N, CA, C and O atoms as a GROMACS GRO file, in nm:
protein
  428
    1MET      N    1   7.897  11.916   6.337
    1MET     CA    2   7.737  11.854   6.298
    1MET      C    3   7.653  11.924   6.375
    1MET      O    4   7.668  11.919   6.497
    2SER      N    5   7.555  11.996   6.322
    2SER     CA    6   7.480  12.085   6.382
    2SER      C    7   7.368  12.048   6.419
    2SER      O    8   7.309  11.974   6.340
    3THR      N    9   7.295  12.085   6.557
    3THR     CA   10   7.159  12.010   6.604
    3THR      C   11   7.051  12.066   6.513
    3THR      O   12   7.051  12.176   6.457
    4PRO      N   13   6.957  11.968   6.509
    4PRO     CA   14   6.819  12.003   6.438
    4PRO      C   15   6.781  12.131   6.490
    4PRO      O   16   6.731  12.210   6.411
    5THR      N   17   6.799  12.167   6.618
    5THR     CA   18   6.741  12.317   6.630
    5THR      C   19   6.836  12.419   6.560
    5THR      O   20   6.786  12.523   6.515
    6ASN      N   21   6.978  12.394   6.547
    6ASN     CA   22   7.032  12.504   6.486
    6ASN      C   23   7.005  12.489   6.325
    6ASN      O   24   7.021  12.580   6.244
    7ASP      N   25   6.968  12.381   6.301
    7ASP     CA   26   6.913  12.355   6.151
    7ASP      C   27   6.805  12.443   6.149
    7ASP      O   28   6.817  12.548   6.086
    8ARG      N   29   6.711  12.419   6.203
    8ARG     CA   30   6.582  12.492   6.199
    8ARG      C   31   6.570  12.660   6.210
    8ARG      O   32   6.491  12.730   6.147
    9LEU      N   33   6.671  12.706   6.310
    9LEU     CA   34   6.703  12.805   6.335
    9LEU      C   35   6.746  12.879   6.208
    9LEU      O   36   6.689  12.975   6.156
   10SER      N   37   6.845  12.824   6.173
   10SER     CA   38   6.909  12.871   6.031
   10SER      C   39   6.816  12.868   5.917
   10SER      O   40   6.830  12.949   5.826
   11GLN      N   41   6.712  12.773   5.914
   11GLN     CA   42   6.622  12.782   5.794
   11GLN      C   43   6.539  12.913   5.822
   11GLN      O   44   6.522  13.005   5.743
   12LEU      N   45   6.494  12.903   5.943
   12LEU     CA   46   6.415  13.025   5.976
   12LEU      C   47   6.450  13.156   5.960
   12LEU      O   48   6.374  13.247   5.928
   13ARG      N   49   6.575  13.162   5.984
   13ARG     CA   50   6.626  13.298   5.985
   13ARG      C   51   6.657  13.330   5.825
   13ARG      O   52   6.653  13.448   5.789
   14ASN      N   53   6.688  13.224   5.725
   14ASN     CA   54   6.704  13.248   5.609
   14ASN      C   55   6.555  13.294   5.532
   14ASN      O   56   6.552  13.385   5.450
   15LEU      N   57   6.431  13.213   5.576
   15LEU     CA   58   6.320  13.252   5.556
   15LEU      C   59   6.280  13.406   5.594
   15LEU      O   60   6.188  13.471   5.544
   16LEU      N   61   6.357  13.441   5.677
   16LEU     CA   62   6.305  13.590   5.736
   16LEU      C   63   6.382  13.687   5.666
   16LEU      O   64   6.343  13.804   5.661
   17GLU      N   65   6.479  13.653   5.618
   17GLU     CA   66   6.581  13.743   5.546
   17GLU      C   67   6.493  13.770   5.415
   17GLU      O   68   6.494  13.881   5.362
   18ASN      N   69   6.425  13.675   5.370
   18ASN     CA   70   6.338  13.704   5.271
   18ASN      C   71   6.207  13.771   5.258
   18ASN      O   72   6.167  13.826   5.156
   19ASP      N   73   6.147  13.762   5.365
   19ASP     CA   74   6.010  13.833   5.413
   19ASP      C   75   6.069  13.915   5.575
   19ASP      O   76   6.032  13.861   5.679
   20PRO      N   77   6.135  14.010   5.582
   20PRO     CA   78   6.166  14.048   5.741
   20PRO      C   79   6.046  14.083   5.817
   20PRO      O   80   6.052  14.119   5.935
   21HIS      N   81   5.919  14.072   5.740
   21HIS     CA   82   5.762  14.094   5.816
   21HIS      C   83   5.694  13.992   5.843
   21HIS      O   84   5.579  14.009   5.883
   22ASP      N   85   5.748  13.860   5.827
   22ASP     CA   86   5.698  13.713   5.862
   22ASP      C   87   5.686  13.679   6.019
   22ASP      O   88   5.772  13.619   6.085
   23ALA      N   89   5.590  13.716   6.056
   23ALA     CA   90   5.560  13.674   6.203
   23ALA      C   91   5.576  13.524   6.244
   23ALA      O   92   5.624  13.474   6.346
   24PHE      N   93   5.511  13.454   6.109
   24PHE     CA   94   5.556  13.302   6.151
   24PHE      C   95   5.684  13.277   6.175
   24PHE      O   96   5.723  13.223   6.278
   25CYS      N   97   5.763  13.316   6.076
   25CYS     CA   98   5.935  13.307   6.106
   25CYS      C   99   5.952  13.362   6.233
   25CYS      O  100   6.038  13.293   6.288
   26MET      N  101   5.915  13.447   6.306
   26MET     CA  102   5.981  13.508   6.420
   26MET      C  103   5.917  13.411   6.528
   26MET      O  104   5.991  13.378   6.620
   27TYR      N  105   5.810  13.371   6.528
   27TYR     CA  106   5.730  13.291   6.610
   27TYR      C  107   5.796  13.168   6.603
   27TYR      O  108   5.800  13.099   6.704
   28GLY      N  109   5.847  13.130   6.501
   28GLY     CA  110   5.927  13.001   6.491
   28GLY      C  111   6.067  13.008   6.583
   28GLY      O  112   6.098  12.936   6.678
   29ILE      N  113   6.140  13.120   6.521
   29ILE     CA  114   6.268  13.132   6.587
   29ILE      C  115   6.241  13.122   6.747
   29ILE      O  116   6.292  13.033   6.815
   30ALA      N  117   6.154  13.223   6.802
   30ALA     CA  118   6.131  13.252   6.923
   30ALA      C  119   6.104  13.107   7.011
   30ALA      O  120   6.153  13.092   7.122
   31MET      N  121   6.029  13.016   6.953
   31MET     CA  122   5.988  12.895   6.999
   31MET      C  123   6.125  12.799   6.997
   31MET      O  124   6.145  12.715   7.084
   32GLU      N  125   6.207  12.821   6.897
   32GLU     CA  126   6.327  12.748   6.889
   32GLU      C  127   6.391  12.762   6.998
   32GLU      O  128   6.417  12.665   7.069
   33HIS      N  129   6.432  12.914   7.037
   33HIS     CA  130   6.510  12.955   7.152
   33HIS      C  131   6.446  12.916   7.296
   33HIS      O  132   6.506  12.916   7.403
   34ALA      N  133   6.303  12.881   7.274
   34ALA     CA  134   6.228  12.849   7.433
   34ALA      C  135   6.280  12.708   7.460
   34ALA      O  136   6.315  12.668   7.571
   35LYS      N  137   6.281  12.634   7.344
   35LYS     CA  138   6.295  12.505   7.341
   35LYS      C  139   6.446  12.487   7.394
   35LYS      O  140   6.447  12.395   7.475
   36SER      N  141   6.530  12.523   7.381
   36SER     CA  142   6.652  12.505   7.400
   36SER      C  143   6.700  12.608   7.538
   36SER      O  144   6.812  12.650   7.566
   37ASP      N  145   6.594  12.624   7.597
   37ASP     CA  146   6.597  12.708   7.764
   37ASP      C  147   6.671  12.868   7.736
   37ASP      O  148   6.720  12.932   7.829
   38ALA      N  149   6.670  12.915   7.608
   38ALA     CA  150   6.713  13.044   7.552
   38ALA      C  151   6.619  13.137   7.589
   38ALA      O  152   6.597  13.218   7.500
   39HIS      N  153   6.561  13.152   7.681
   39HIS     CA  154   6.443  13.226   7.744
   39HIS      C  155   6.444  13.378   7.697
   39HIS      O  156   6.358  13.422   7.620
   40GLN      N  157   6.547  13.453   7.747
   40GLN     CA  158   6.585  13.590   7.715
   40GLN      C  159   6.572  13.620   7.542
   40GLN      O  160   6.518  13.718   7.490
   41GLU      N  161   6.634  13.516   7.478
   41GLU     CA  162   6.642  13.518   7.362
   41GLU      C  163   6.477  13.502   7.283
   41GLU      O  164   6.430  13.580   7.200
   42ALA      N  165   6.422  13.401   7.329
   42ALA     CA  166   6.269  13.397   7.305
   42ALA      C  167   6.184  13.498   7.318
   42ALA      O  168   6.116  13.543   7.226
   43ILE      N  169   6.186  13.540   7.439
   43ILE     CA  170   6.120  13.665   7.486
   43ILE      C  171   6.162  13.789   7.369
   43ILE      O  172   6.085  13.861   7.307
   44ALA      N  173   6.278  13.785   7.365
   44ALA     CA  174   6.278  13.915   7.248
   44ALA      C  175   6.221  13.888   7.102
   44ALA      O  176   6.177  13.974   7.025
   45TRP      N  177   6.232  13.762   7.082
   45TRP     CA  178   6.170  13.734   6.965
   45TRP      C  179   5.990  13.732   6.950
   45TRP      O  180   5.918  13.763   6.855
   46PHE      N  181   5.954  13.678   7.095
   46PHE     CA  182   5.802  13.693   7.091
   46PHE      C  183   5.751  13.836   7.069
   46PHE      O  184   5.646  13.871   7.015
   47ASP      N  185   5.851  13.915   7.126
   47ASP     CA  186   5.820  14.082   7.147
   47ASP      C  187   5.816  14.103   6.959
   47ASP      O  188   5.714  14.142   6.903
   48LYS      N  189   5.907  14.080   6.904
   48LYS     CA  190   5.923  14.112   6.757
   48LYS      C  191   5.804  14.059   6.687
   48LYS      O  192   5.741  14.123   6.603
   49THR      N  193   5.771  13.915   6.734
   49THR     CA  194   5.641  13.866   6.663
   49THR      C  195   5.516  13.962   6.702
   49THR      O  196   5.436  13.990   6.613
   50MET      N  197   5.499  14.010   6.828
   50MET     CA  198   5.378  14.062   6.864
   50MET      C  199   5.385  14.211   6.811
   50MET      O  200   5.281  14.275   6.795
   51GLU      N  201   5.501  14.259   6.786
   51GLU     CA  202   5.503  14.392   6.734
   51GLU      C  203   5.462  14.396   6.596
   51GLU      O  204   5.398  14.492   6.553
   52THR      N  205   5.497  14.297   6.523
   52THR     CA  206   5.464  14.258   6.383
   52THR      C  207   5.306  14.245   6.346
   52THR      O  208   5.237  14.307   6.264
   53ASP      N  209   5.271  14.132   6.447
   53ASP     CA  210   5.136  14.106   6.432
   53ASP      C  211   5.090  14.072   6.569
   53ASP      O  212   5.118  13.975   6.640
   54PRO      N  213   5.020  14.167   6.589
   54PRO     CA  214   4.942  14.168   6.763
   54PRO      C  215   4.854  14.059   6.762
   54PRO      O  216   4.851  14.000   6.870
   55ALA      N  217   4.779  14.012   6.671
   55ALA     CA  218   4.673  13.901   6.657
   55ALA      C  219   4.740  13.754   6.663
   55ALA      O  220   4.675  13.650   6.667
   56TYR      N  221   4.875  13.762   6.664
   56TYR     CA  222   4.959  13.632   6.695
   56TYR      C  223   4.937  13.582   6.829
   56TYR      O  224   5.040  13.587   6.895
   57CYS      N  225   4.835  13.536   6.893
   57CYS     CA  226   4.811  13.548   7.012
   57CYS      C  227   4.907  13.441   7.083
   57CYS      O  228   4.947  13.457   7.199
   58TYR      N  229   4.937  13.342   7.012
   58TYR     CA  230   5.021  13.239   7.107
   58TYR      C  231   5.148  13.293   7.124
   58TYR      O  232   5.213  13.228   7.206
   59ALA      N  233   5.208  13.390   7.075
   59ALA     CA  234   5.356  13.461   7.109
   59ALA      C  235   5.329  13.530   7.240
   59ALA      O  236   5.426  13.538   7.315
   60TRP      N  237   5.190  13.592   7.290
   60TRP     CA  238   5.161  13.630   7.415
   60TRP      C  239   5.203  13.530   7.523
   60TRP      O  240   5.280  13.546   7.618
   61PHE      N  241   5.122  13.408   7.479
   61PHE     CA  242   5.113  13.236   7.548
   61PHE      C  243   5.242  13.210   7.583
   61PHE      O  244   5.260  13.193   7.704
   62HIS      N  245   5.344  13.201   7.508
   62HIS     CA  246   5.463  13.123   7.523
   62HIS      C  247   5.566  13.225   7.562
   62HIS      O  248   5.668  13.175   7.610
   63LYS      N  249   5.563  13.376   7.551
   63LYS     CA  250   5.646  13.484   7.618
   63LYS      C  251   5.628  13.456   7.759
   63LYS      O  252   5.713  13.424   7.842
   64ALA      N  253   5.471  13.478   7.772
   64ALA     CA  254   5.443  13.448   7.920
   64ALA      C  255   5.521  13.310   7.990
   64ALA      O  256   5.569  13.317   8.104
   65ARG      N  257   5.526  13.204   7.918
   65ARG     CA  258   5.595  13.066   7.968
   65ARG      C  259   5.729  13.105   7.990
   65ARG      O  260   5.785  13.071   8.094
   66SER      N  261   5.798  13.183   7.888
   66SER     CA  262   5.925  13.179   7.935
   66SER      C  263   5.950  13.302   8.037
   66SER      O  264   6.059  13.292   8.093
   67GLN      N  265   5.896  13.383   8.064
   67GLN     CA  266   5.917  13.474   8.171
   67GLN      C  267   5.902  13.397   8.297
   67GLN      O  268   5.984  13.408   8.388
   68GLU      N  269   5.778  13.301   8.305
   68GLU     CA  270   5.775  13.201   8.414
   68GLU      C  271   5.880  13.133   8.431
   68GLU      O  272   5.934  13.146   8.541
   69SER      N  273   5.931  13.059   8.351
   69SER     CA  274   6.043  12.979   8.343
   69SER      C  275   6.174  13.047   8.390
   69SER      O  276   6.246  12.982   8.466
   70MET      N  277   6.213  13.176   8.350
   70MET     CA  278   6.288  13.275   8.420
   70MET      C  279   6.275  13.313   8.582
   70MET      O  280   6.360  13.358   8.659
   71GLY      N  281   6.152  13.280   8.604
   71GLY     CA  282   6.117  13.353   8.759
   71GLY      C  283   6.065  13.477   8.739
   71GLY      O  284   6.076  13.549   8.838
   72ASP      N  285   6.010  13.528   8.644
   72ASP     CA  286   5.951  13.651   8.631
   72ASP      C  287   5.809  13.634   8.619
   72ASP      O  288   5.754  13.642   8.509
   73GLN      N  289   5.741  13.609   8.732
   73GLN     CA  290   5.607  13.567   8.753
   73GLN      C  291   5.515  13.700   8.716
   73GLN      O  292   5.419  13.699   8.639
   74ALA      N  293   5.569  13.827   8.794
   74ALA     CA  294   5.490  13.939   8.750
   74ALA      C  295   5.512  13.971   8.583
   74ALA      O  296   5.416  14.003   8.514
   75GLY      N  297   5.607  13.963   8.543
   75GLY     CA  298   5.608  13.962   8.384
   75GLY      C  299   5.519  13.873   8.316
   75GLY      O  300   5.464  13.901   8.210
   76ALA      N  301   5.506  13.772   8.373
   76ALA     CA  302   5.444  13.650   8.295
   76ALA      C  303   5.278  13.693   8.339
   76ALA      O  304   5.201  13.677   8.244
   77ILE      N  305   5.220  13.737   8.450
   77ILE     CA  306   5.085  13.764   8.451
   77ILE      C  307   5.050  13.882   8.382
   77ILE      O  308   4.935  13.881   8.338
   78ALA      N  309   5.133  14.007   8.357
   78ALA     CA  310   5.127  14.109   8.282
   78ALA      C  311   5.100  14.088   8.124
   78ALA      O  312   5.015  14.142   8.053
   79THR      N  313   5.220  13.976   8.085
   79THR     CA  314   5.189  13.926   7.963
   79THR      C  315   5.072  13.854   7.925
   79THR      O  316   5.022  13.868   7.813
   80LEU      N  317   5.022  13.771   8.021
   80LEU     CA  318   4.907  13.716   7.969
   80LEU      C  319   4.775  13.794   8.000
   80LEU      O  320   4.678  13.761   7.931
   81GLN      N  321   4.756  13.894   8.093
   81GLN     CA  322   4.650  13.970   8.086
   81GLN      C  323   4.657  14.037   7.961
   81GLN      O  324   4.557  14.020   7.891
   82ASP      N  325   4.759  14.117   7.907
   82ASP     CA  326   4.771  14.170   7.772
   82ASP      C  327   4.734  14.061   7.651
   82ASP      O  328   4.678  14.081   7.543
   83GLY      N  329   4.770  13.973   7.692
   83GLY     CA  330   4.720  13.856   7.573
   83GLY      C  331   4.602  13.822   7.553
   83GLY      O  332   4.547  13.808   7.444
   84ILE      N  333   4.546  13.805   7.688
   84ILE     CA  334   4.419  13.762   7.704
   84ILE      C  335   4.322  13.892   7.649
   84ILE      O  336   4.213  13.866   7.600
   85GLU      N  337   4.362  14.015   7.659
   85GLU     CA  338   4.309  14.126   7.600
   85GLU      C  339   4.264  14.104   7.427
   85GLU      O  340   4.158  14.100   7.365
   86GLN      N  341   4.428  14.091   7.389
   86GLN     CA  342   4.449  14.067   7.237
   86GLN      C  343   4.358  13.928   7.190
   86GLN      O  344   4.299  13.927   7.083
   87ALA      N  345   4.356  13.852   7.251
   87ALA     CA  346   4.270  13.715   7.214
   87ALA      C  347   4.115  13.745   7.186
   87ALA      O  348   4.040  13.700   7.100
   88LYS      N  349   4.088  13.853   7.309
   88LYS     CA  350   3.937  13.882   7.310
   88LYS      C  351   3.899  13.970   7.197
   88LYS      O  352   3.788  13.968   7.144
   89SER      N  353   4.016  14.064   7.157
   89SER     CA  354   3.982  14.169   7.079
   89SER      C  355   3.993  14.086   6.911
   89SER      O  356   3.929  14.140   6.821
   90HIS      N  357   4.056  13.987   6.884
   90HIS     CA  358   4.077  13.915   6.785
   90HIS      C  359   3.989  13.792   6.783
   90HIS      O  360   4.005  13.718   6.686
   91GLY      N  361   3.901  13.759   6.873
   91GLY     CA  362   3.823  13.661   6.872
   91GLY      C  363   3.895  13.493   6.867
   91GLY      O  364   3.845  13.394   6.816
   92ASP      N  365   4.010  13.503   6.929
   92ASP     CA  366   4.065  13.360   6.940
   92ASP      C  367   4.036  13.314   7.078
   92ASP      O  368   4.120  13.321   7.168
   93GLN      N  369   3.903  13.263   7.099
   93GLN     CA  370   3.832  13.210   7.211
   93GLN      C  371   3.975  13.104   7.278
   93GLN      O  372   4.019  13.115   7.392
   94HIS      N  373   4.021  13.018   7.187
   94HIS     CA  374   4.088  12.911   7.220
   94HIS      C  375   4.229  12.959   7.289
   94HIS      O  376   4.268  12.899   7.390
   95ALA      N  377   4.292  13.046   7.245
   95ALA     CA  378   4.420  13.135   7.302
   95ALA      C  379   4.360  13.209   7.397
   95ALA      O  380   4.443  13.223   7.486
   96GLU      N  381   4.267  13.260   7.423
   96GLU     CA  382   4.196  13.315   7.564
   96GLU      C  383   4.176  13.256   7.674
   96GLU      O  384   4.181  13.302   7.788
   97ASP      N  385   4.149  13.135   7.632
   97ASP     CA  386   4.120  13.022   7.718
   97ASP      C  387   4.258  12.940   7.779
   97ASP      O  388   4.276  12.896   7.892
   98GLU      N  389   4.345  12.935   7.664
   98GLU     CA  390   4.478  12.874   7.708
   98GLU      C  391   4.550  12.993   7.808
   98GLU      O  392   4.607  12.964   7.913
   99MET      N  393   4.543  13.075   7.777
   99MET     CA  394   4.614  13.180   7.855
   99MET      C  395   4.514  13.228   7.997
   99MET      O  396   4.569  13.268   8.100
  100GLY      N  397   4.398  13.221   7.989
  100GLY     CA  398   4.334  13.215   8.108
  100GLY      C  399   4.375  13.086   8.239
  100GLY      O  400   4.392  13.090   8.361
  101GLY      N  401   4.378  12.995   8.151
  101GLY     CA  402   4.438  12.859   8.244
  101GLY      C  403   4.567  12.880   8.279
  101GLY      O  404   4.589  12.836   8.392
  102PHE      N  405   4.678  12.938   8.217
  102PHE     CA  406   4.797  12.951   8.258
  102PHE      C  407   4.776  13.053   8.370
  102PHE      O  408   4.818  13.023   8.482
  103LEU      N  409   4.725  13.149   8.355
  103LEU     CA  410   4.726  13.267   8.471
  103LEU      C  411   4.691  13.213   8.564
  103LEU      O  412   4.763  13.224   8.663
  104GLN      N  413   4.582  13.140   8.573
  104GLN     CA  414   4.501  13.090   8.709
  104GLN      C  415   4.617  13.003   8.769
  104GLN      O  416   4.644  13.031   8.886
  105SER      N  417   4.688  12.907   8.711
  105SER     CA  418   4.785  12.825   8.747
  105SER      C  419   4.909  12.904   8.835
  105SER      O  420   4.969  12.857   8.932
  106ILE      N  421   4.928  13.035   8.775
  106ILE     CA  422   5.029  13.097   8.830
  106ILE      C  423   5.007  13.202   8.955
  106ILE      O  424   5.096  13.237   9.034
  107LEU      N  425   4.908  13.233   8.956
  107LEU     CA  426   4.820  13.336   9.061
  107LEU      C  427   4.844  13.287   9.178
  107LEU      O  428   4.795  13.338   9.278
   0.00000   0.00000   0.00000
């Protein structure tokens, strides 16, 4: 019997096969890995999401959370700083505020 996370991962991967440039599916795969504490895998999928759609601001936020969970504070700070710039350039005030708050909490 597979876990719900594995079911979701399977569904997301199937959707991604149909549209390999679907940033939403990539982000979903990354989030499933992050929820399972598979942070290295999550970071790789967040990177793919950001490469596909740099305006997907929450990929930056959650990548930084995974980095911080792995003890990579410097990486998380750099990701947040880049993500804040992306959010500003795309007019995503909410994401900018959340990343700024997270940045302040780990500095």
